[in-house]
C-alpha positions in Angstrom: 42.4 -4.4 -117.2 39.1 -2.9 -115.4 35.7 -1.2 -117.4 37.1 2.6 -117.7 36.2 5.9 -120.9 36.8 8.7 -121.4 34.2 11.5 -122.0 35.5 14.7 -124.5 32.1 17.3 -123.9 32.2 21.3 -125.1 32.2 23.9 -122.8 28.6 25.7 -121.5 27.3 28.8 -122.9 29.3 31.2 -123.5 29.0 35.7 -122.4 30.3 36.5 -127.0 27.6 34.3 -128.6 25.1 35.2 -126.2 25.8 39.0 -125.9 25.6 38.7 -129.4 22.4 36.9 -129.6 20.3 40.5 -127.0 21.8 42.2 -129.9 24.7 43.3 -127.8 28.6 42.9 -128.8 30.3 41.5 -125.8 34.4 42.6 -127.7 33.2 46.5 -127.0 34.6 46.0 -124.0 37.4 43.0 -123.5 40.2 43.0 -122.7 40.5 39.5 -124.0 38.3 39.1 -127.7 39.5 35.6 -128.3 38.4 34.3 -125.4 34.9 34.8 -124.4 34.5 33.3 -120.9 30.8 31.5 -120.0 27.5 32.8 -118.5 26.1 32.0 -115.6 23.7 29.6 -117.8 26.6 28.1 -119.4 28.5 28.3 -115.6 24.6 25.7 -114.5 24.9 24.0 -118.1 28.3 22.4 -117.0 27.6 21.9 -113.6 24.6 19.9 -114.6 27.2 17.9 -116.6 29.3 16.6 -113.7 26.4 15.5 -112.0 24.9 13.9 -114.9 28.1 12.1 -115.2 28.5 11.0 -111.6 25.3 9.6 -112.3 26.2 8.1 -115.6 29.6 6.9 -114.2 27.0 4.7 -111.4 25.2 3.2 -113.7 27.3 2.1 -115.9 29.5 0.7 -113.5 32.3 2.9 -113.8 35.3 3.9 -111.4 35.4 7.4 -110.9 37.8 10.3 -112.9 40.7 9.8 -112.5 41.5 13.7 -113.9 39.7 16.3 -116.0 42.1 17.8 -118.6 40.9 21.3 -120.2 42.5 23.7 -123.0 43.2 26.3 -121.0 40.1 29.1 -122.5 38.5 30.3 -120.1 35.4 29.1 -121.1 36.8 25.7 -121.1 38.5 26.0 -117.9 35.0 27.5 -116.6 33.0 24.5 -117.5 35.9 22.0 -116.7 35.9 24.1 -112.3 32.2 23.7 -113.0 31.1 20.0 -114.3 33.6 19.2 -111.5 31.8 20.6 -108.8 28.9 18.9 -110.0 30.8 15.8 -110.1 31.5 16.2 -106.4 28.2 17.8 -105.9 26.8 14.4 -107.2 29.4 12.6 -105.5 28.3 13.8 -101.8 24.4 13.0 -101.8 23.1 16.8 -103.2 21.7 16.9 -105.8 21.5 20.2 -108.1 17.2 21.7 -106.8 14.5 23.5 -108.8 16.2 26.7 -108.7 19.2 26.2 -110.3 17.3 24.8 -113.0 15.4 28.0 -112.8 18.6 29.7 -113.1 20.0 28.6 -116.3 16.9 28.5 -117.9 18.3 33.1 -118.2 
């Protein structure tokens, strides 16, 4: 049997925590108060995770990702989806731009 790995990651920045920290309240307008989505920054964090995972897999001579599993919560599904986009983008020879990095800072 060859090399392999199990990778566990936490979700990106959530909108409810972001709004709480700037003095607002996401719960007032939320249909699913217990299931907040990611912020744009959280989406970019997840995309960069996928990009970095691709690099780490290549550097360590590991096989490519075969499956992605996620909690059904929106923020977790969004993180998984964005990480796959980042992974596939990197696999196709495209790297995240400086503009993407700047958007993550916002």
